[in-house]
N, C-alpha and C positions, 0 to 999 in steps of 0.2 A: 320960342313960345309953345310949339306943339309938345316938346318934351316936358316942359313945365306943366302943361295941362294934363299930360299923362300921369305925372307924379301926383297932381291934385286929385285925379280920378282914383288912384290907389289910396290916397289919404281918405277920400270919401268912403271907399269900401271898408277901410279900417274903422271909420266912425260908425258905419252900419254894423260891422262886426261887434262893436262894443255893446250894442243893444242886445246881442245874442249871448252876452256873458254877464247876466245880472247878478250872479252869485259869487263867482270867483274868476280871477285871471283877466279882468277888464284892463288892468294896468298894462298888459302886454300890447294890446292894440292901441291904447292911448299913447304909449311911447312910440310905437311904429308910426302912428298918425303924426306925432310931433316931428319925427325925423323926416318923413316924406314932405310934410308941409314946409318945413324949414328948407329942405333941399330945393323945393319948387321956388320958394321966395328968393333964395340965394342964386338960383340959376337965372332968374329974371334979372338979378343984379349983376350977372356975368361974373360970378365968383368962381375961381378955378376949382376949388374943392367940390362945389355943387356940380360943376360941369363933369368932372371925373366920376363923381358918384352917379349922376344920371346916365352917363355913358355905360358904366359898368352894370348898373341896375337894369337898364333896358336891354342891353346885350344879354345879360344873364337870364332875365325872364324870357326873352325871345328863344334862347337855346332850350330853356326848361319847357316852355310850351311846345316846342317842336319835338323834343324827346317824348313828352307825354302823348303828343299826337301820333307819333310812330307806334308807341305801345298800344294805344287805343285802337288805331287802325288795324293793327295786327290782331287784336281781339275780335274786331268786326269780321275779319276774314276767316278766323278759325272758330267762330261761335257756332255751336251745334245744337244747343238746347232750345227750349221754347216751343217745340211741337209745331203746330200750325202757325204760331206767331214768330217762328224763327226768322223769317224774312224781315218782319217789322223790327225785331230786336236788332238784327244786323244793321238795318237802316238807322235806327236810333244811335247805336254805338258809332256807326260811320259818321253820322251827323255831328256827334260830340268830337270825333277826331278832326273833322273839318273845321269846327269852331276853334279847336286848339291850334290848328295850322294857321288860321286867320289871325289869331291873337299873336302867334309867333311872328308872322309876317309884319304886323303892325309895330310890334316892339322893335324888331330889327330895322324897320324903316325909320323909326324915330331915332334909334341909335345911329343910323347912317346920317341923318340930318345933323346930329351933333358932330359926327366925324367930319362932315363937310365944313362945318364952321370952326374946325379945330384951330386953324392958323389965327383967325380973328380973335379968339378967346385967349389963346396961349402966347400971343406975341408979346415979347418983352418981359416974360416971366423969368425970374431968377431960379437958380437951382434950389435955393431955400424954399421959395414959393412952391415949387413942384413937390419937394419932399414933404412939406407940411400939408399941402393940399391932398396929395395922394394918401398920406397916412390918415388924415381926417376922413377922407372918403371911404377908405378901406375899413376904418373903425366903425363908421356908421353902417356900412354894409354888413360888417360882422355882427353888429348888434341886431340888425334886422333878421339875419339868418338865424341867430341864436333865439330870438323871440319866436320865429316861426317854427323852427325845427325842434328846439328843446322844450318849448312851452306850448305853443298853439297845437302842434302835432304830437310831440313827444308826451306831453302831459294831457293830451286829449281834452283840451279846455272846453270845447263845444259839447262834447259828450258828458263831461262833468257837470256842466250847467244844465243839460237836459235831465240828468239824474237828480240834481238838486231841485229842479223845477217840477219833479213828480213822475219821471219816466222810470218805472220799476224795472222794465226790461233793460234799459240803458245802465242802470245801477248794477244789475246782475252781470252784464257784459264787462263792465269796468272791474268788478270784483274778481273776475277770472283773468284779468290782464296782469301778467307777472312782471310787467315793466314797473308797476307800482310796488311799494313796500307792503309787507304783510299787514301793518297797521292801517295803511290806506285802503287796502283791499277789504279789510274788516269794516272800515267805515262805510265803504260803498255797499257792502253786503247788508250792513245794518239799515242803511237808508232803503235799499230795495226790499228788505224784509218788512220794514215798517209800512212800505207802500203796498204790501200784499203779494210779493213775488216769492213763491215757495222755493224756487231754485236758489234765490238769493239767501233765503233762510237756511237752506242746507249748507251753503258755503259759510254762513255766519256761525253755525254750530261748529263746523270744522275749524274755524278761526279762533274759537274761544280758548283762552289760556288760563294759567294759574291765577286765582283770585276772582275769576268770573263765575260766581255761583248763581243761584236762582234769582237773586236780587239785582244782577247786573242788567244793563240796558239790553245786551244781546239776548240774554235768557228771557227777559220780559217780552222782547219783540217776537221771539220764536214761540213762546208760550201763548201769545195772542193768536198766532196762526194755528197753533195746536188746538186752542179752544174753539177756533172757527171750524174745526172738523177734520184737520189734517193729522191723522194718527201717526203717519210716518214721521212727521216732525216731532211729535210727542216722544216717540221712541228715540229718535236721534238725540234729542235734547237730554233725555234720561240717561242714555249711554254716556254722553259727554260729561254730564254733571257727576256721574259716578266715577269716571276716570279722573275728574278734577277734585275728587274728595268730598263733594257735596252729596252725601248719601241720602239725606232726607229729600232734597230737591230731585235727585235722580229717580228715586223710587216713586215719588209723587208724579213725575212726568210719565213713567212707565205705567202707573195706574191709570193715568189719563188716556194713554194710548189704548189700553184695553177697554176702557169705558167708552171711548169714542167709536171704536170699531173692534168687534169681537175677534176679527181675523188677525188682529195684532197681539192678542193675549199671549199666545205661545212664544212668539218671537220676543215679546217684552219680557216674558219669564226667562228665556234663555239669556237675555241681556242682564237680567237681575242676577242670575247664577254666575255669569262671568264677572259681575261686579261684586261678588261676595255676599249676596243677599238671598240665600236659598229659601228662607221662609217666605220672602216676598214673591219668589218665583213660584212656590207652591200655591200661594194665595191667588196669583194671577192665573195660573192654569185652572184652578178650581172655579174661578169666575168665568173663564172662557168655556170650560166644559159645561157649566151650569146653563150656558146660553147655546149649547149644542154645537160647539166648535170641535170638530174631530181632532185637529192637531193638538188642542189644549188637553183633551182627554187622553190622547196618545202620550203626550209629554208627561201627564200626571201619572200614568201607569209606569213610565220609565223612571220617573224621579223618585217616587216614594211608595212602591208597591208593598213593602214590608210594614208600612205604618198603618195599613188597612187590615181589618179582620177579614176572614175568608168570604163572608157574605158581601161586605162592601166592595171587596176586590172583584168578585164575580159580577156584581151589578155594574161596576165601572167598565169591566170588560165587555159586557153585553151592550151597554150604551155606546161604547166606542165602536163596536162592530156595527151597530144599527145606523150610526151617523157617519161612519168611516167607509173603508173599502174592504175588499176581500182579504187583504193582508191583515187587517185588524180582526177578522173573524176566524182566521186559520187556527189559532190555538183552541178556540171553542169548538170549531168543527172537528178537530182531532179528538176532543174529549167527548163530545155528545152531538153528533151530526144532526140527528133528527130534531133535537130540542131547539138548537140555535137556528137551524135552517127553516123550521116552521115559523119562527118569528121573522126571519129575514124575508122569506118568500111571501109573507102576508103584508109586507111593507108597502109604503105608498110613494117612495121616491126611487128614481132611476138607479142610484148607486146600490140600493138593496136588491132591485131586480137583477142587476148585473151580477152581484154576489150570488144570487139564487141560481144562476146558470152554473156556477162552480159547485154549488150544493148538489145540483142535479148530476153533474159529472161525477162527483164523489159517491153519490148514491148508486149510480150505475156501476162504478168500480166495485162497490160493496155488494153487488148483486141484487139491488132493489130498484128495478126499472119502474115499477108502479108508483113508488114514492117520487122518483125523478119526474115522471110524467105529470103527476099531480102538482108538483112545485112549478114546473114549466107552464102548465095550463093556467095556474093562478096569475102569473106575470103576463101571459099572453092576453088573458081576459082584461087586464088593466091597460092594454095597448102597447106593451113592450115588444117591439118587432123581433129582437133577438130571441126572446122567449118563445114567440110563435115559430120562428125559424127552427130553433132547436127542438121544439115539440114535434114539428112536422118531420124532422130528420129522425127523431127517436121512433116515431110511429112507423115511418117507412122502413127503417132498419129492423124493427121488431117483427114486421110482417115478412121479412126474409129470414127463414129459420137458420140458414147457414152463415148469415152475416153477423158480425159483431157490431155492437153499437159504439159509435164514437162521436161525441159532441165536441167539435172543435171550438176553442175559445180564443 
């Protein structure tokens, strides 16, 4: 009777588990429930096959609980994280280990009760009965092990159901699990992307293959997240569509990336170049530069400088200098230091003030300390501490006739 009740308890747990598998895989626990319930009924009827099944099942679960308890207890002993909660964490893990040991003890005790009644159940059984009963018991156990290992655990049925129930994070985790086929991972990524997980969308883009253009379910899901403001996904989708041969869809997605966030215009342009669309790349950089993105202006200078007349080229160089860094200003500084530095040092942003310090250094090297001082004073008055520091150093060194002036940058 106690062993039969234990099998019934496991059957009840299987029935409860069915409620956690509303979308897929419920058949696995229903089949396990049927096996356990039948074993309990036949055990009460003193059937040899059920007796062998229950003995092996309870002994096996007892050993399994004990092994898990040993591992968990070892984790409690070696646990080092948690900071001030480390002691509590060790207690919780140790409590879990104790629970496993208790479960192991109960299972092994129930198996022992069956062993005690061995003679009463097996008396008078023929060899044929033993062979058939043992084969049946092992077959039922094999089915249970297969259901639990290959499906419930191996197929991660609980996690799949959480994904299908709306857990975007769970979908992303499943999409990364290489135990599943590429098609399955793609379906998990699609579900996660539809639920709003951008990481799942990134995996979905990577999973797109031939025939999946802008009208595919994957592209539509990613495009929705792109339209929600994620420029990174816009660009990833654009790059992928170009590689898959959907030129129009790819360029449209790259345009969307630039529109959503100007900081992506230049990288979108680079992707368009790699995809064989140089005109789209130029247009993307023009759009980014028009919105004062230094990288886009810089890329435009590198891409098509000969297509601009000298006046347009110089205006683009000046703009790139004013919104970029000192390296963007160097060619202009070499050609006409005073003209470009007057603009830079009158600027209102820190990058311009930083470049102004290099202007002052070049002016000093050219023997024009008064101009250098005026430029540094203009940035100092605007609250740039480096400008004030360099101006003070300049004045100090100019007051020492034998000392050379050196502004360290």
